[in-house]
C-alpha positions as CSV (number, residue, x, y, z in Angstrom):
1,M,74.0,80.9,72.7
2,G,73.7,80.5,76.1
3,L,76.2,80.5,79.4
4,V,77.9,77.6,79.9
5,L,79.2,76.8,83.3
6,V,82.4,74.4,83.8
7,S,83.5,73.0,87.0
8,P,87.4,73.5,87.6
9,T,89.4,70.5,88.2
10,A,91.5,70.0,91.3
11,D,94.6,70.4,89.3
12,S,93.5,73.4,87.3
13,L,92.6,75.2,90.8
14,T,96.0,74.2,92.1
15,K,97.8,75.9,89.0
16,L,95.6,78.9,89.3
17,R,96.6,79.3,93.1
18,E,99.9,78.5,92.4
19,L,100.0,81.6,89.9
20,A,98.0,83.8,91.9
21,M,100.3,83.4,95.1
22,S,103.8,83.2,93.4
23,P,105.5,86.3,94.4
24,K,107.0,88.4,91.7
25,E,110.5,89.7,91.6
26,I,110.6,93.5,91.6
27,D,113.5,95.1,89.9
28,R,115.5,97.6,91.9
29,I,117.1,100.0,90.0
30,S,118.6,103.6,90.5
31,M,116.6,106.5,88.9
32,P,116.5,106.3,85.3
33,D,116.1,109.3,82.5
34,Q,112.6,110.1,82.2
35,D,112.3,108.6,78.6
36,D,113.4,105.2,79.8
37,F,111.5,105.4,83.0
38,F,108.1,105.7,80.9
39,R,109.2,103.3,78.0
40,D,110.6,100.4,80.1
41,Y,108.2,100.8,83.4
42,V,105.1,103.3,83.2
43,F,103.8,102.1,79.4
44,K,104.6,98.6,80.4
45,R,102.8,98.6,84.0
46,Q,105.9,97.3,85.2
47,P,106.4,98.0,89.0
48,I,109.9,99.0,89.9
49,V,111.7,100.0,93.3
50,I,113.6,103.0,92.5
51,T,116.5,102.7,95.2
52,N,117.8,106.7,95.2
53,L,114.7,108.5,94.5
54,F,115.4,111.2,97.2
55,E,119.0,111.1,97.0
56,R,120.6,114.5,97.9
57,Q,117.1,115.9,99.2
58,E,116.5,116.5,102.6
59,I,113.9,113.7,103.1
60,S,116.6,111.1,102.4
61,N,117.6,111.4,106.0
62,I,114.2,110.5,107.3
63,S,114.3,106.7,107.8
64,T,112.6,106.1,111.1
65,L,109.0,107.3,112.7
66,E,111.0,109.3,115.1
67,D,112.8,111.2,112.6
68,A,109.2,112.0,110.5
69,T,107.8,113.0,113.6
70,R,110.5,115.6,114.4
71,A,110.3,116.7,110.9
72,W,106.6,117.1,110.2
73,G,105.5,116.7,113.7
74,S,103.3,119.7,113.5
75,T,102.7,119.8,109.6
76,K,99.1,119.3,108.8
77,I,97.8,116.5,107.1
78,H,94.3,115.8,105.3
79,L,92.6,112.5,107.2
80,Q,89.8,110.6,105.7
81,E,88.4,107.6,107.8
82,E,86.8,106.2,104.8
83,Y,86.0,107.1,101.2
84,T,82.4,106.9,101.0
85,R,82.1,110.2,102.1
86,A,83.8,113.6,100.9
87,E,84.3,114.7,104.3
88,K,87.9,115.1,105.4
89,T,89.7,117.0,108.4
90,S,93.2,118.2,108.9
91,E,95.5,117.3,111.8
92,P,99.3,117.6,112.6
93,Y,101.2,114.4,111.6
94,G,102.5,114.1,115.3
95,S,98.8,113.7,116.7
96,F,97.6,111.5,113.7
97,R,100.6,109.2,114.6
98,W,99.6,109.1,118.4
99,F,96.0,108.4,117.5
100,R,97.2,105.4,115.3
101,E,99.6,104.0,117.7
102,T,97.1,104.1,120.5
103,S,93.9,103.1,118.6
104,P,92.9,99.5,119.1
105,G,93.4,97.3,116.1
106,N,96.0,99.7,114.4
107,S,99.5,98.5,113.9
108,G,100.8,102.1,114.0
109,A,101.3,105.1,111.7
């Protein structure tokens, strides 16, 4: 049996675009227990926003780039400009943020 090519109609293309571009509502929930999380979201490949993931942890106090720079400015992070090579460098977060903010075509860290 050979390959059959079918030309899509304008109506079918419009429906396909609507499906492809329609935003999906993503549930926002408090951290579920592990069994519920895996059953309801991971195994179903269902995206979810966990609203209190870092509650009562030090990281929950970081809400701006300035907070992040104060907390992690000297922390080394691994950088890789592109993924076709296995070459990585380590730079302090503050240096990386400065580079991203001052490089043409970049919108920031």
